C-alpha positions in Angstrom: 116.1 -71.7 53.8 117.6 -74.3 56.1 115.4 -75.9 58.8 117.1 -76.2 62.2 118.0 -79.9 61.8 119.6 -79.1 58.4 121.5 -76.1 59.9 122.9 -78.4 62.6 123.9 -81.0 60.0 125.7 -78.5 57.8 127.6 -76.5 60.4 131.0 -77.5 61.5 131.3 -80.2 64.1 133.1 -77.7 66.4 130.2 -75.2 66.4 127.7 -78.1 66.8 129.6 -79.5 69.8 129.9 -75.9 71.2 126.1 -75.7 71.2 125.6 -79.0 73.0 128.3 -78.3 75.5 127.0 -74.8 76.2 123.5 -76.2 76.8 124.8 -79.0 78.9 126.5 -76.4 81.2 124.0 -73.7 81.2 120.5 -75.1 80.7 120.1 -78.6 82.2 116.3 -78.8 81.6 116.7 -78.2 77.9 119.7 -80.6 77.7 117.6 -83.3 79.4 114.7 -82.7 77.0 117.1 -83.0 74.1 118.6 -86.2 75.6 115.1 -87.7 76.1 114.1 -86.8 72.5 117.3 -88.4 71.1 116.8 -91.5 73.3 113.2 -91.8 72.1 114.3 -91.4 68.4 116.9 -94.1 68.9 114.5 -96.3 70.9 116.7 -96.5 74.0 116.1 -95.2 77.5 117.7 -91.9 78.4 119.9 -93.6 81.0 121.6 -95.6 78.3 122.8 -92.3 76.8 123.5 -90.7 80.2 125.9 -93.6 81.0 128.0 -93.0 77.9 131.1 -90.7 78.2 130.0 -87.2 77.2 132.0 -87.1 73.9 130.4 -90.3 72.7 126.9 -89.2 74.0 127.3 -85.8 72.2 128.3 -87.5 69.0 125.3 -89.7 69.2 123.0 -86.8 70.0 124.4 -84.6 67.1 123.9 -87.5 64.6 120.3 -87.9 65.8 119.4 -84.2 66.1 120.0 -83.8 62.3 116.8 -85.8 61.6 113.7 -84.0 60.4 111.6 -85.3 63.3 113.8 -83.6 65.8 113.7 -80.1 64.2 111.7 -78.6 67.1 114.2 -79.7 69.8 117.2 -78.8 67.5 115.7 -75.3 67.0 115.3 -74.9 70.7 119.0 -75.8 71.3 120.2 -73.3 68.6 117.9 -70.5 69.9 119.0 -71.0 73.5 122.6 -71.0 72.5 122.2 -67.8 70.4 120.1 -66.0 73.0 122.4 -66.8 76.0 125.9 -67.1 74.5 125.7 -64.7 71.6 123.1 -62.2 72.9 125.4 -59.3 72.1 125.4 -60.3 68.4 121.6 -60.4 68.3 121.5 -57.0 70.0 124.1 -55.6 67.6 122.2 -56.9 64.5 118.8 -55.5 65.7 120.4 -52.2 66.7 122.1 -51.9 63.3 118.7 -52.4 61.6 117.0 -50.0 64.1 114.5 -52.6 65.2 113.1 -52.2 68.7 113.9 -55.2 70.9 114.4 -56.3 74.5 117.8 -57.9 75.0 117.7 -59.3 71.5 114.1 -60.5 71.5 111.7 -58.9 69.1 107.9 -58.7 69.4 107.2 -57.5 65.8 109.7 -57.5 63.0 109.1 -55.2 60.0 107.8 -56.7 56.8 110.8 -55.5 54.9 114.2 -54.1 55.5 116.3 -51.7 53.4 119.2 -53.3 51.4 121.8 -50.8 52.6 120.8 -51.2 56.3 120.9 -55.0 56.0 124.3 -55.0 54.3 125.8 -52.7 56.9 124.3 -54.8 59.8 125.7 -58.0 58.3 129.1 -56.4 57.7 129.2 -55.2 61.3 128.5 -58.7 62.6 131.1 -60.3 60.4 133.7 -57.8 61.6 132.9 -58.4 65.3 131.9 -62.1 65.6 133.1 -65.5 64.2 132.1 -65.9 60.6 130.3 -69.3 61.0 128.5 -68.1 64.1 127.1 -65.1 62.2 126.1 -67.5 59.3 124.3 -69.8 61.8 122.5 -66.9 63.4 121.3 -65.3 60.1 120.1 -68.7 58.8 118.4 -69.4 62.1 116.9 -65.9 62.0 115.3 -66.5 58.7 114.0 -70.0 59.7 112.7 -69.1 63.1 111.0 -65.8 62.4 107.8 -65.4 60.5 109.3 -62.7 58.3 110.1 -63.1 54.6 113.0 -60.7 53.8 114.0 -61.6 50.2 117.1 -59.5 50.4 118.4 -61.5 53.5 117.6 -64.8 51.8 119.5 -63.6 48.7 122.4 -62.5 50.8 122.6 -65.9 52.5 122.7 -67.7 49.1 125.1 -65.3 47.4 127.6 -64.1 50.1 130.3 -66.7 50.5 131.0 -65.4 54.0 127.6 -66.6 55.1 127.9 -70.2 53.8 127.4 -72.8 56.4 130.2 -75.5 56.7 132.1 -74.1 53.8 
């Protein structure tokens, strides 16, 4: 499956920018951490990036966050965006699968999930939320959780509605 830095690289620029802008407006400490990581990767001081107009800064950040060395910070950005902006989608998915959670956060995921339940849950999300956002969430879900659901991985590969950047 896709690592976070790959996911960011394959998603549309609109969604990628939405993530950065959302974090900029809603989570300043995480945004500053991402800015510092990008500055370090580019071997510049953070103030150099801070002084750039935001569109230029964000373009630089997105280009840099698609590097393997920044997978951790990229994963944090995607997770925060999903948990804060699309919490309802996370809750809907887990509720459809009948998985116990607290506001979209799960302590223990089951080792397997029934095919029919998974298909119904995915169809529910696609009917209610933007297609690319659902695809990003499900890819992030497989990457960020320590659960191996072969049926979800197969669905991500085979269902054209869940293709990133397509």
